[in-house]
FIGUMI-598368 format. One record per residue: x, y, z of N, C-alpha, C in turn; residue number from 1. Coordinates in nm, 2 decimals. Layout:
KOLDO  neast nnorth    nup caeast canorth   caup  ceast cnorth    cup seq
KOLDO      X      Y      Z      X       Y      Z      X      Y      Z NUM
...
//
This chain:
KOLDO  neast nnorth    nup caeast canorth   caup  ceast cnorth    cup seq
KOLDO  10.81   2.28   4.15  10.82    2.26   4.00  10.68   2.28   3.94   1
KOLDO  10.68   2.33   3.82  10.55    2.36   3.76  10.48   2.23   3.72   2
KOLDO  10.35   2.23   3.74  10.27    2.11   3.71  10.27   2.06   3.57   3
KOLDO  10.28   2.16   3.48  10.27    2.12   3.34  10.40   2.05   3.30   4
KOLDO  10.51   2.09   3.36  10.64    2.02   3.33  10.64   1.88   3.39   5
KOLDO  10.58   1.85   3.50  10.57    1.72   3.56  10.48   1.64   3.47   6
KOLDO  10.37   1.69   3.42  10.29    1.62   3.33  10.36   1.58   3.20   7
KOLDO  10.44   1.67   3.14  10.51    1.64   3.02  10.62   1.53   3.04   8
KOLDO  10.69   1.54   3.16  10.79    1.44   3.19  10.72   1.31   3.21   9
KOLDO  10.61   1.31   3.28  10.53    1.18   3.30  10.48   1.12   3.18  10
KOLDO  10.44   1.20   3.08  10.40    1.15   2.95  10.51   1.09   2.87  11
KOLDO  10.63   1.16   2.88  10.75    1.10   2.81  10.78   0.97   2.87  12
KOLDO  10.78   0.96   3.01  10.81    0.84   3.08  10.71   0.73   3.03  13
KOLDO  10.58   0.76   3.03  10.48    0.66   2.99  10.51   0.61   2.84  14
KOLDO  10.54   0.70   2.75  10.55    0.67   2.62  10.68   0.58   2.60  15
KOLDO  10.79   0.63   2.66  10.92    0.55   2.63  10.91   0.42   2.70  16
KOLDO  10.85   0.40   2.82  10.84    0.27   2.88  10.75   0.18   2.80  17
KOLDO  10.64   0.24   2.75  10.55    0.16   2.67  10.61   0.11   2.54  18
KOLDO  10.68   0.19   2.47  10.75    0.15   2.35  10.86   0.06   2.38  19
KOLDO  10.94   0.08   2.48  11.04   -0.02   2.51  10.99  -0.16   2.55  20
KOLDO  10.88  -0.16   2.62  10.82   -0.29   2.66  10.77  -0.36   2.53  21
KOLDO  10.70  -0.28   2.45  10.64   -0.34   2.33  10.74  -0.38   2.22  22
KOLDO  10.84  -0.31   2.20  10.93   -0.34   2.08  11.07  -0.39   2.11  23
KOLDO  11.12  -0.37   2.24  11.26   -0.40   2.26  11.28  -0.51   2.36  24
KOLDO  11.19  -0.53   2.45  11.21   -0.65   2.55  11.17  -0.78   2.49  25
KOLDO  11.25  -0.87   2.50  11.23   -1.01   2.45  11.20  -1.11   2.55  26
KOLDO  11.16  -1.08   2.67  11.13   -1.17   2.78  11.00  -1.23   2.75  27
KOLDO  10.99  -1.36   2.74  10.85   -1.43   2.72  10.76  -1.41   2.83  28
KOLDO  10.80  -1.37   2.94  10.70   -1.35   3.06  10.63  -1.22   3.05  29
KOLDO  10.69  -1.13   2.96  10.63   -0.99   2.95  10.55  -0.99   2.82  30
KOLDO  10.42  -1.00   2.85  10.32   -1.00   2.74  10.18  -0.95   2.79  31
KOLDO  10.10  -0.90   2.70   9.97   -0.85   2.74   9.98  -0.74   2.84  32
KOLDO  10.08  -0.65   2.82  10.11   -0.54   2.91  10.07  -0.41   2.85  33
KOLDO  10.00  -0.33   2.93   9.97   -0.19   2.88  10.01  -0.09   2.99  34
KOLDO  10.08   0.01   2.95  10.12    0.11   3.04  10.01   0.21   3.04  35
KOLDO   9.95   0.22   3.16   9.83    0.31   3.16   9.86   0.45   3.20  36
KOLDO   9.95   0.47   3.29   9.99    0.61   3.33  10.12   0.60   3.40  37
KOLDO  10.18   0.72   3.42  10.30    0.74   3.50  10.29   0.86   3.58  38
KOLDO  10.34   0.85   3.71  10.34    0.96   3.80  10.49   0.99   3.83  39
KOLDO  10.53   1.11   3.82  10.67    1.15   3.85  10.67   1.24   3.97  40
KOLDO  10.77   1.22   4.06  10.78    1.29   4.18  10.83   1.44   4.14  41
KOLDO  10.80   1.53   4.23  10.84    1.67   4.20  10.98   1.70   4.17  42
KOLDO  11.07   1.62   4.23  11.21    1.63   4.21  11.26   1.55   4.09  43
KOLDO  11.17   1.48   4.02  11.21    1.41   3.90  11.30   1.29   3.92  44
KOLDO  11.31   1.24   4.05  11.40    1.13   4.08  11.33   1.00   4.09  45
KOLDO  11.20   1.00   4.10  11.13    0.87   4.11  11.00   0.88   4.01  46
KOLDO  10.97   0.77   3.96  10.85    0.76   3.88  10.78   0.63   3.90  47
KOLDO  10.65   0.64   3.92  10.56    0.52   3.94  10.50   0.50   3.80  48
KOLDO  10.52   0.38   3.75  10.46    0.34   3.62  10.35   0.24   3.65  49
KOLDO  10.23   0.28   3.61  10.12    0.18   3.63  10.09   0.10   3.51  50
KOLDO  10.09  -0.03   3.52  10.07   -0.12   3.41   9.94  -0.21   3.43  51
KOLDO   9.88  -0.24   3.32   9.77   -0.33   3.33   9.81  -0.45   3.25  52
KOLDO   9.80  -0.57   3.33   9.85   -0.70   3.27   9.73  -0.79   3.27  53
KOLDO   9.70  -0.84   3.15   9.59   -0.93   3.13   9.64  -1.07   3.16  54
KOLDO   9.57  -1.15   3.23   9.60   -1.29   3.25   9.57  -1.33   3.40  55
KOLDO   9.62  -1.44   3.44   9.59   -1.49   3.57   9.68  -1.41   3.68  56
KOLDO   9.65  -1.43   3.80   9.73   -1.37   3.91   9.87  -1.41   3.90  57
KOLDO   9.90  -1.54   3.87  10.03   -1.59   3.86  10.11  -1.53   3.74  58
KOLDO  10.04  -1.51   3.62  10.10   -1.45   3.51  10.13  -1.30   3.54  59
KOLDO  10.04  -1.24   3.61  10.06   -1.10   3.65  10.18  -1.08   3.73  60
KOLDO  10.20  -1.17   3.83  10.32   -1.17   3.93  10.44  -1.19   3.84  61
KOLDO  10.44  -1.28   3.75  10.56   -1.32   3.67  10.60  -1.20   3.59  62
KOLDO  10.50  -1.14   3.52  10.53   -1.03   3.43  10.57  -0.91   3.51  63
KOLDO  10.52  -0.88   3.62  10.56   -0.77   3.70  10.71  -0.79   3.75  64
KOLDO  10.74  -0.91   3.79  10.88   -0.95   3.83  10.98  -0.93   3.72  65
KOLDO  10.94  -0.97   3.60  11.02   -0.95   3.47  11.04  -0.81   3.44  66
KOLDO  10.93  -0.72   3.46  10.95   -0.58   3.44  11.04  -0.51   3.54  67
KOLDO  11.04  -0.56   3.67  11.12   -0.51   3.76  11.27  -0.55   3.74  68
KOLDO  11.29  -0.66   3.68  11.42   -0.71   3.64  11.48  -0.63   3.52  69
KOLDO  11.39  -0.58   3.43  11.43   -0.51   3.31  11.43  -0.36   3.34  70
KOLDO  11.41  -0.32   3.46  11.40   -0.18   3.49  11.53  -0.10   3.45  71
KOLDO  11.65  -0.16   3.47  11.77   -0.09   3.43  11.77  -0.06   3.29  72
KOLDO  11.74  -0.16   3.20  11.74   -0.14   3.06  11.63  -0.03   3.02  73
KOLDO  11.52  -0.04   3.08  11.41    0.06   3.05  11.46   0.20   3.09  74
KOLDO  11.53   0.21   3.20  11.57    0.34   3.25  11.68   0.39   3.15  75
KOLDO  11.76   0.30   3.10  11.87    0.35   3.00  11.80   0.40   2.88  76
KOLDO  11.69   0.34   2.83  11.62    0.39   2.71  11.56   0.52   2.74  77
KOLDO  11.51   0.54   2.87  11.45    0.66   2.91  11.55   0.77   2.91  78
KOLDO  11.67   0.74   2.95  11.78    0.84   2.96  11.82   0.89   2.82  79
KOLDO  11.80   0.81   2.72  11.82    0.86   2.58  11.72   0.96   2.53  80
KOLDO  11.60   0.96   2.59  11.49    1.05   2.55  11.48   1.17   2.64  81
KOLDO  11.51   1.16   2.77  11.50    1.27   2.86  11.62   1.35   2.87  82
KOLDO  11.62   1.48   2.88  11.74    1.56   2.90  11.72   1.64   3.03  83
KOLDO  11.71   1.56   3.14  11.70    1.62   3.27  11.83   1.57   3.35  84
KOLDO  11.85   1.64   3.46  11.96    1.61   3.54  11.96   1.47   3.59  85
KOLDO  11.85   1.42   3.64  11.83    1.29   3.69  11.73   1.21   3.60  86
KOLDO  11.76   1.08   3.59  11.67    0.99   3.52  11.59   0.92   3.63  87
KOLDO  11.45   0.93   3.62  11.37    0.88   3.73  11.39   0.73   3.75  88
KOLDO  11.40   0.69   3.88  11.41    0.55   3.92  11.26   0.50   3.90  89
KOLDO  11.25   0.39   3.82  11.11    0.35   3.79  11.07   0.25   3.89  90
KOLDO  10.94   0.25   3.93  10.88    0.16   4.01  10.75   0.12   3.94  91
KOLDO  10.73  -0.02   3.91  10.62   -0.07   3.84  10.51  -0.11   3.94  92
KOLDO  10.39  -0.07   3.91  10.28   -0.10   3.99  10.16  -0.15   3.90  93
KOLDO  10.08  -0.25   3.95   9.97   -0.29   3.87   9.85  -0.20   3.89  94
KOLDO   9.79  -0.15   3.78   9.68   -0.06   3.78   9.55  -0.15   3.78  95
KOLDO   9.48  -0.14   3.89   9.36   -0.22   3.90   9.24  -0.16   3.83  96
KOLDO   9.25  -0.04   3.78   9.14    0.03   3.72   9.08  -0.04   3.60  97
KOLDO   9.17  -0.09   3.51   9.12   -0.15   3.39   9.05  -0.28   3.42  98
KOLDO   9.10  -0.36   3.52   9.04   -0.48   3.55   8.90  -0.46   3.63  99
KOLDO   8.90  -0.35   3.71   8.78   -0.32   3.78   8.67  -0.27   3.68 100
KOLDO   8.71  -0.20   3.58   8.61   -0.15   3.48   8.56  -0.26   3.40 101
KOLDO   8.64  -0.36   3.36   8.59   -0.48   3.29   8.50  -0.56   3.38 102
KOLDO   8.53  -0.57   3.51   8.43   -0.64   3.60   8.30  -0.57   3.60 103
KOLDO   8.30  -0.44   3.62   8.18   -0.36   3.63   8.10  -0.37   3.50 104
KOLDO   8.17  -0.37   3.39   8.10   -0.38   3.26   8.03  -0.52   3.25 105
KOLDO   8.09  -0.63   3.29   8.04   -0.76   3.29   7.92  -0.77   3.38 106
KOLDO   7.93  -0.70   3.50   7.81   -0.70   3.59   7.70  -0.63   3.53 107
KOLDO   7.72  -0.52   3.47   7.61   -0.44   3.41   7.54  -0.52   3.29 108
KOLDO   7.63  -0.58   3.21   7.58   -0.65   3.10   7.49  -0.77   3.15 109
KOLDO   7.53  -0.84   3.25   7.46   -0.95   3.31   7.32  -0.90   3.36 110
KOLDO   7.32  -0.78   3.43   7.20   -0.72   3.48   7.11  -0.67   3.37 111
KOLDO   7.16  -0.62   3.26   7.08   -0.58   3.15   7.01  -0.70   3.09 112
KOLDO   7.08  -0.81   3.07   7.03   -0.93   3.02   6.92  -0.99   3.10 113
KOLDO   6.94  -0.99   3.23   6.84   -1.03   3.33   6.71  -0.95   3.32 114
KOLDO   6.73  -0.82   3.31   6.61   -0.73   3.30   6.55  -0.75   3.17 115
KOLDO   6.61  -0.78   3.07   6.55   -0.80   2.93   6.48  -0.93   2.93 116
KOLDO   6.53  -1.04   3.00   6.46   -1.16   3.02   6.32  -1.14   3.10 117
KOLDO   6.34  -1.07   3.21   6.22   -1.06   3.29   6.12  -0.96   3.23 118
KOLDO   6.16  -0.88   3.14   6.06   -0.79   3.08   5.99  -0.87   2.97 119
KOLDO   6.07  -0.96   2.90   6.00   -1.04   2.80   5.91  -1.14   2.85 120
KOLDO   5.93  -1.19   2.97   5.84   -1.29   3.03   5.72  -1.24   3.11 121
KOLDO   5.72  -1.12   3.16   5.61   -1.06   3.23   5.53  -0.97   3.14 122
KOLDO   5.40  -0.97   3.14   5.32   -0.88   3.07   5.32  -0.74   3.12 123
KOLDO   5.31  -0.65   3.03   5.31   -0.50   3.08   5.20  -0.48   3.17 124
KOLDO   5.22  -0.39   3.27   5.11   -0.35   3.36   5.02  -0.25   3.29 125
KOLDO   4.90  -0.23   3.34   4.80   -0.14   3.28   4.85   0.00   3.26 126
KOLDO   4.92   0.05   3.35   4.96    0.19   3.34   5.07   0.20   3.23 127
KOLDO   5.15   0.09   3.21   5.25    0.10   3.11   5.20   0.08   2.97 128
KOLDO   5.08   0.01   2.96   5.02   -0.02   2.83   4.96   0.10   2.76 129
KOLDO   4.90   0.19   2.84   4.83    0.30   2.79   4.92   0.43   2.80 130
KOLDO   4.96   0.49   2.69   5.04    0.61   2.71   4.97   0.72   2.78 131
KOLDO   5.03   0.78   2.87   4.98    0.89   2.95   4.89   0.84   3.07 132
KOLDO   4.87   0.71   3.08   4.79    0.66   3.20   4.87   0.69   3.33 133
KOLDO   4.79   0.73   3.43   4.85    0.76   3.55   4.89   0.90   3.57 134
KOLDO   4.88   0.99   3.47   4.91    1.13   3.49   4.78   1.20   3.53 135
KOLDO   4.80   1.30   3.60   4.68    1.38   3.66   4.64   1.48   3.55 136
KOLDO   4.52   1.52   3.56   4.47    1.62   3.46   4.53   1.76   3.49 137
KOLDO   4.56   1.78   3.62   4.62    1.91   3.66   4.75   1.92   3.60 138
KOLDO   4.83   1.82   3.58   4.96    1.83   3.51   4.94   1.86   3.37 139
KOLDO   4.83   1.80   3.30   4.81    1.84   3.16   4.76   1.98   3.14 140
KOLDO   4.69   2.03   3.23   4.64    2.17   3.22   4.75   2.27   3.25 141
KOLDO   4.84   2.23   3.34   4.95    2.33   3.37   5.06   2.33   3.26 142
KOLDO   5.08   2.22   3.19   5.19    2.21   3.09   5.16   2.31   2.98 143
KOLDO   5.03   2.31   2.93   5.00    2.38   2.80   4.97   2.53   2.83 144
KOLDO   4.96   2.57   2.94   4.91    2.71   2.96   5.04   2.79   3.02 145
KOLDO   5.03   2.92   2.99   5.13    3.00   3.04   5.06   3.13   3.10 146
KOLDO   5.12   3.20   3.19   5.05    3.31   3.25   5.03   3.42   3.14 147
KOLDO   4.92   3.49   3.15   4.89    3.60   3.04   5.00   3.70   3.06 148
KOLDO   5.04   3.75   2.95   5.14    3.87   2.96   5.07   4.00   2.94 149
KOLDO   5.11   4.09   3.01   5.05    4.23   3.01   5.12   4.31   2.91 150
KOLDO   5.06   4.39   2.83   5.13    4.48   2.73   5.19   4.60   2.79 151
//
């Protein structure tokens, strides 16, 4: 199957599943869910739907279980939008990418704050205080000159 068709079907799956979760499911366990991506098998019979669920591990497990129980209804809504021979069987998986990126951002923010604190408490070194200190004169002479051009 052509890759662009798989991508289009995967995008339709992602969009329909996302809209169904957001607007049509009334299960109180399903909240703070973002559909990040969908992967469709080449035969269009299976689709992995990756979701990001904000909350504790227990809330994530409950939400994922509720999504698995609502799979039939979501597939029915998907069938109304897709005009393919088969409606993909959905499999919900937790996407760790969003959570990992948030953790990395928090670590970087803490590191920047620690560096800002240490920079504020330590006096600048002599080479940092004077612009151009520590550079050799050879580097200065080489930067401004160019080889003579012959006519």
